[in-house]
VEXKEDO-218140 format. One line per 10 residues: number of its first residue (from 1); for each residue x, y, z of N, C-alpha, C. Coordinates in Angstrom, 2 decimals. Layout:
BEGIN
NUM = X Y Z X Y Z X Y Z; ...
END
This chain:
BEGIN
1 = -83.38 1.27 -6.88 -83.89 2.62 -6.87 -82.91 3.58 -6.20; -82.25 3.08 -5.15 -81.28 3.90 -4.44 -80.13 4.30 -5.36; -79.66 3.38 -6.23 -78.56 3.67 -7.16 -78.96 4.75 -8.15; -80.19 4.72 -8.63 -80.66 5.74 -9.56 -80.68 7.11 -8.88; -81.14 7.15 -7.64 -81.17 8.42 -6.90 -79.75 8.94 -6.66; -78.83 8.05 -6.30 -77.44 8.46 -6.09 -76.83 8.99 -7.38; -77.11 8.33 -8.49 -76.59 8.77 -9.78 -77.14 10.14 -10.13; -78.43 10.36 -9.92 -79.05 11.65 -10.21 -78.43 12.76 -9.38; -78.23 12.51 -8.09 -77.61 13.51 -7.21 -76.19 13.82 -7.68; -75.42 12.79 -8.00 -74.04 13.00 -8.45 -73.99 13.79 -9.75
11 = -74.86 13.46 -10.69 -74.89 14.19 -11.96 -75.33 15.63 -11.75; -76.27 15.85 -10.85 -76.71 17.22 -10.56 -75.59 18.04 -9.96; -74.85 17.43 -9.03 -73.73 18.14 -8.42 -72.63 18.42 -9.42; -72.34 17.46 -10.30 -71.27 17.68 -11.28 -71.64 18.77 -12.27; -72.91 18.98 -12.52 -73.34 20.04 -13.43 -73.07 21.42 -12.84; -72.93 21.49 -11.52 -72.67 22.77 -10.87 -71.19 23.08 -10.76; -70.34 22.14 -11.16 -68.90 22.38 -11.08 -68.50 23.51 -12.01; -67.51 24.33 -11.62 -67.07 25.40 -12.50 -66.49 24.84 -13.79; -66.71 25.56 -14.88 -66.23 25.07 -16.17 -64.89 25.68 -16.57; -64.48 26.74 -15.94 -63.21 27.37 -16.31 -62.06 26.50 -15.83
21 = -60.99 26.47 -16.59 -59.81 25.70 -16.24 -58.83 26.62 -15.53; -58.62 26.36 -14.27 -57.66 27.15 -13.52 -56.25 26.75 -13.95; -55.31 27.55 -13.57 -53.91 27.21 -13.86 -53.59 25.87 -13.23; -52.65 25.18 -13.82 -52.25 23.87 -13.32 -51.76 23.99 -11.87; -52.15 23.07 -11.01 -51.69 23.10 -9.62 -50.17 23.00 -9.56; -49.56 23.85 -8.76 -48.10 23.88 -8.67 -47.53 22.53 -8.23; -48.21 21.85 -7.31 -47.71 20.56 -6.84 -47.66 19.55 -7.99; -48.70 19.54 -8.83 -48.71 18.64 -9.98 -47.59 19.00 -10.95; -47.41 20.29 -11.21 -46.32 20.72 -12.11 -44.96 20.28 -11.57; -44.77 20.46 -10.29 -43.50 20.06 -9.67 -43.25 18.56 -9.85
31 = -44.29 17.75 -9.65 -44.16 16.30 -9.80 -43.90 15.90 -11.25; -44.62 16.52 -12.18 -44.43 16.20 -13.60 -43.03 16.60 -14.08; -42.57 17.77 -13.66 -41.23 18.22 -14.06 -40.15 17.34 -13.44; -40.35 16.94 -12.20 -39.39 16.05 -11.54 -39.32 14.71 -12.28; -40.48 14.20 -12.70 -40.53 12.97 -13.49 -39.74 13.14 -14.79; -40.03 14.19 -15.54 -39.35 14.41 -16.83 -37.85 14.61 -16.64; -37.45 15.31 -15.59 -36.04 15.58 -15.35 -35.29 14.34 -14.86; -36.02 13.35 -14.36 -35.36 12.14 -13.83 -34.98 11.15 -14.92; -35.47 11.36 -16.13 -35.24 10.40 -17.21 -33.80 10.51 -17.71; -33.09 9.41 -17.64 -31.70 9.38 -18.09 -31.65 9.19 -19.61
41 = -30.54 9.63 -20.24 -30.40 9.39 -21.69 -30.56 7.91 -22.01; -31.20 7.63 -23.13 -31.41 6.27 -23.62 -32.26 5.41 -22.67; -33.10 6.05 -21.88 -34.03 5.29 -21.03 -35.44 5.84 -21.22; -36.40 5.06 -20.77 -37.80 5.45 -20.96 -38.60 5.07 -19.72; -39.48 5.96 -19.28 -40.37 5.70 -18.16 -41.75 6.22 -18.52; -42.77 5.69 -17.86 -44.13 6.11 -18.18 -45.05 5.93 -16.98; -46.21 6.55 -17.08 -47.31 6.27 -16.17 -48.60 6.37 -16.96; -49.63 5.69 -16.47 -50.94 5.73 -17.11 -51.99 5.98 -16.04; -52.73 7.06 -16.21 -53.84 7.42 -15.32 -55.12 7.04 -16.04; -55.90 6.15 -15.44 -57.13 5.66 -16.05 -58.34 6.17 -15.28
51 = -59.36 6.59 -16.02 -60.61 7.03 -15.40 -61.78 6.40 -16.13; -62.84 6.17 -15.40 -64.08 5.69 -16.00 -65.22 6.45 -15.34; -65.99 7.17 -16.12 -67.10 7.97 -15.61 -68.41 7.30 -16.02; -69.27 7.04 -15.04 -70.56 6.44 -15.30 -70.60 4.94 -15.10; -69.43 4.32 -15.00 -69.36 2.87 -14.77 -67.95 2.52 -14.32; -67.80 1.29 -13.87 -66.51 0.82 -13.41 -65.71 0.29 -14.60; -64.46 -0.08 -14.36 -63.64 -0.70 -15.38 -64.19 -2.09 -15.68; -63.86 -2.61 -16.84 -64.40 -3.90 -17.28 -63.98 -5.05 -16.38; -62.84 -4.94 -15.71 -62.36 -6.02 -14.86 -62.83 -5.90 -13.41; -63.76 -4.97 -13.13 -64.29 -4.78 -11.79 -65.81 -4.96 -11.80
61 = -66.31 -5.79 -10.90 -67.75 -6.08 -10.87 -68.54 -5.06 -10.06; -67.90 -4.34 -9.15 -68.59 -3.39 -8.28 -69.23 -2.27 -9.10; -70.46 -1.90 -8.75 -71.15 -0.81 -9.41 -70.71 0.51 -8.78; -70.20 1.40 -9.61 -69.76 2.71 -9.14 -70.12 3.77 -10.17; -70.16 5.01 -9.73 -70.43 6.11 -10.65 -69.17 6.52 -11.40; -68.04 6.39 -10.74 -66.78 6.74 -11.38 -65.65 5.96 -10.73; -64.61 5.68 -11.52 -63.47 4.92 -11.01 -62.19 5.51 -11.58; -61.10 5.33 -10.85 -59.80 5.76 -11.35 -58.74 4.82 -10.82; -57.67 4.72 -11.57 -56.51 3.95 -11.17 -55.30 4.51 -11.90; -54.13 4.21 -11.39 -52.92 4.76 -11.99 -51.83 3.70 -11.94
71 = -51.11 3.54 -13.04 -50.04 2.55 -13.15 -48.71 3.29 -13.32; -47.74 2.91 -12.51 -46.45 3.61 -12.51 -45.26 2.69 -12.72; -45.48 1.39 -12.85 -44.42 0.41 -13.09 -43.32 0.44 -12.03; -43.65 0.87 -10.81 -42.68 0.88 -9.72 -41.65 2.00 -9.79; -41.76 2.90 -10.74 -40.79 4.00 -10.89 -41.18 5.13 -9.94; -40.28 5.49 -9.03 -40.56 6.45 -7.97 -41.22 7.76 -8.41; -40.62 8.52 -9.35 -41.25 9.77 -9.77 -42.63 9.57 -10.39; -42.84 8.46 -11.09 -44.17 8.16 -11.65 -45.14 7.78 -10.53; -44.65 7.06 -9.52 -45.47 6.71 -8.36 -45.96 7.97 -7.65; -45.10 8.97 -7.55 -45.48 10.24 -6.91 -46.61 10.92 -7.68
81 = -46.53 10.91 -9.00 -47.59 11.50 -9.82 -48.89 10.71 -9.62; -48.79 9.40 -9.64 -49.97 8.57 -9.44 -50.61 8.83 -8.08; -49.81 8.96 -7.04 -50.36 9.25 -5.71 -51.13 10.57 -5.73; -50.54 11.57 -6.37 -51.21 12.87 -6.47 -52.53 12.74 -7.24; -52.50 12.08 -8.40 -53.70 11.97 -9.23 -54.78 11.13 -8.55; -54.40 10.11 -7.80 -55.41 9.31 -7.11 -56.09 10.11 -6.02; -55.39 11.05 -5.43 -56.00 11.90 -4.39 -56.72 13.10 -4.98; -56.15 13.74 -6.00 -56.67 15.01 -6.50 -57.24 14.96 -7.92; -56.96 13.90 -8.67 -57.38 13.83 -10.06 -58.88 13.66 -10.20; -59.42 14.32 -11.20 -60.85 14.27 -11.45 -61.21 13.08 -12.33
91 = -62.32 12.44 -12.01 -62.82 11.34 -12.83 -63.69 11.89 -13.96; -64.48 12.90 -13.65 -65.43 13.39 -14.64 -64.85 14.37 -15.64; -63.67 14.91 -15.41 -63.08 15.85 -16.37 -61.57 15.63 -16.48; -61.17 14.44 -16.82 -59.74 14.11 -16.91 -59.05 14.86 -18.04; -59.80 15.36 -19.02 -59.19 16.17 -20.08 -58.48 17.39 -19.52; -58.94 17.87 -18.37 -58.29 19.00 -17.71 -56.87 18.61 -17.30; -56.68 17.37 -16.88 -55.35 16.91 -16.48 -54.42 16.88 -17.69; -54.95 16.57 -18.86 -54.15 16.63 -20.08 -53.64 18.06 -20.27; -54.53 19.03 -20.15 -54.13 20.43 -20.30 -53.12 20.84 -19.24; -53.34 20.40 -18.00 -52.38 20.71 -16.93 -51.00 20.13 -17.25
101 = -50.96 18.88 -17.70 -49.68 18.24 -18.00 -48.93 18.99 -19.10; -49.65 19.37 -20.15 -49.00 20.11 -21.24 -48.53 21.48 -20.74; -49.37 22.18 -19.99 -48.99 23.49 -19.46 -47.78 23.40 -18.54; -47.74 22.37 -17.71 -46.63 22.20 -16.77 -45.32 21.90 -17.49; -45.38 21.07 -18.53 -44.16 20.59 -19.17 -43.71 21.45 -20.35; -44.56 22.33 -20.85 -44.14 23.21 -21.94 -44.00 24.65 -21.44; -44.55 24.94 -20.31 -44.47 26.22 -19.59 -45.14 27.39 -20.29; -45.16 27.46 -21.60 -45.76 28.61 -22.29 -47.12 28.27 -22.91; -47.52 27.00 -22.86 -48.80 26.61 -23.45 -49.94 26.99 -22.51; -50.98 27.56 -23.08 -52.18 27.92 -22.34 -53.38 27.47 -23.15
111 = -54.48 27.18 -22.47 -55.68 26.69 -23.13 -56.87 27.61 -22.83; -57.74 27.74 -23.80 -58.95 28.52 -23.63 -59.84 27.84 -22.60; -60.48 28.60 -21.71 -61.33 28.00 -20.68 -62.49 27.17 -21.23; -62.91 27.42 -22.46 -64.04 26.68 -23.00 -63.63 25.37 -23.68; -62.33 25.10 -23.77 -61.84 23.90 -24.44 -62.18 22.64 -23.64; -62.66 21.63 -24.31 -62.90 20.31 -23.72 -62.12 19.30 -24.54; -61.30 18.51 -23.87 -60.48 17.52 -24.57 -61.11 16.15 -24.39; -61.39 15.50 -25.50 -61.98 14.16 -25.48 -61.00 13.12 -26.00; -59.85 13.57 -26.49 -58.80 12.69 -26.98 -57.60 13.53 -27.38; -56.41 12.96 -27.26 -55.20 13.71 -27.61 -54.07 12.74 -27.93
121 = -53.17 13.20 -28.78 -51.94 12.48 -29.10 -50.89 13.56 -29.37; -50.03 13.82 -28.39 -49.08 14.93 -28.46 -47.66 14.45 -28.21; -46.70 15.11 -28.85 -45.28 14.88 -28.60 -44.58 16.22 -28.51; -43.69 16.36 -27.53 -42.92 17.59 -27.37 -41.68 17.31 -26.53; -40.73 18.20 -26.58 -39.49 18.06 -25.82 -39.60 18.79 -24.50; -38.90 18.25 -23.51 -38.79 18.90 -22.22 -37.33 18.83 -21.81; -36.79 19.92 -21.31 -35.43 19.86 -20.79 -34.65 21.12 -21.01; -33.35 20.95 -20.93 -32.46 22.08 -21.03 -31.23 21.72 -21.82; -30.14 22.42 -21.53 -28.91 22.25 -22.30 -28.25 20.89 -22.09; -28.31 20.37 -20.88 -27.57 19.15 -20.56 -28.34 17.86 -20.78
131 = -29.66 17.91 -20.65 -30.43 16.67 -20.78 -31.85 17.00 -21.21; -32.36 16.22 -22.14 -33.72 16.42 -22.64 -34.48 15.12 -22.58; -35.81 15.25 -22.66 -36.68 14.09 -22.76 -37.74 14.38 -23.81; -38.05 13.39 -24.59 -39.16 13.48 -25.52 -40.38 12.99 -24.75; -41.42 13.81 -24.71 -42.65 13.48 -24.01 -43.70 13.09 -25.04; -44.24 11.91 -24.90 -45.37 11.45 -25.72 -46.56 11.30 -24.78; -47.60 12.04 -25.06 -48.80 12.03 -24.23 -49.99 11.61 -25.08; -50.70 10.59 -24.63 -51.93 10.18 -25.30 -53.06 10.17 -24.29; -54.23 10.49 -24.76 -55.44 10.44 -23.95 -56.51 9.88 -24.86; -56.92 8.64 -24.57 -57.84 7.97 -25.48 -58.64 6.91 -24.74
141 = -59.70 6.47 -25.42 -60.52 5.40 -24.88 -59.71 4.12 -24.82; -59.84 3.40 -23.72 -59.17 2.12 -23.57 -60.21 1.03 -23.74; -60.26 0.45 -24.92 -61.29 -0.55 -25.24 -61.12 -1.84 -24.44; -59.89 -2.15 -24.03 -59.64 -3.38 -23.28 -60.09 -3.26 -21.82; -59.67 -2.19 -21.14 -59.94 -2.01 -19.72 -61.24 -1.22 -19.49; -61.59 -0.39 -20.45 -62.74 0.48 -20.30 -62.30 1.86 -19.85; -63.15 2.83 -20.02 -62.84 4.19 -19.62 -61.83 4.85 -20.54; -61.18 5.86 -20.02 -60.18 6.63 -20.75 -58.82 6.44 -20.08; -57.77 6.54 -20.88 -56.41 6.38 -20.36 -55.56 7.58 -20.79; -54.96 8.23 -19.81 -53.96 9.27 -20.05 -52.61 8.61 -19.83
151 = -51.84 8.48 -20.89 -50.53 7.82 -20.81 -49.46 8.84 -21.17; -48.47 8.97 -20.30 -47.36 9.87 -20.54 -46.08 9.05 -20.52; -45.36 9.07 -21.66 -44.10 8.35 -21.80 -42.99 9.37 -22.00; -41.93 9.25 -21.22 -40.78 10.14 -21.34 -39.57 9.31 -21.75; -38.93 9.73 -22.84 -37.75 9.04 -23.35 -36.57 10.00 -23.29; -35.52 9.63 -22.57 -34.36 10.49 -22.43 -33.45 10.44 -23.64; -32.87 11.58 -23.95 -31.87 11.63 -25.03 -30.83 12.67 -24.73
END
């Protein structure tokens, strides 16, 4: 009974959260740009931010309302993004992080405040005259682990 009450309180509180999407946090933009700029030609790095709202991941037995984890493969700039997302990333509205990532890395992209992202598969370039990276961003259900996975892969060229 206590779990049902906790779930009800959490859902009630989340309903009061603002729906407008603020501009991407500068710290997140700085970390994402640093990650993209660190990619050397002919190399590839990635991170995956996973969230599960309403239940835990399939490989975890603990009952929770929401869970998150981030995989960085030991790559320093990706580890920095994961640290930020684990502290500041939202479990209940991870689609906002997709919009923030695109806004940070394309600089001119903006999203309507009423937009809700439930899945995405995007590719775009990031960089300048001397070095570029192809950014592949996916946000989709992870049937193996459970929840949703935001995966960002940067390939240098």
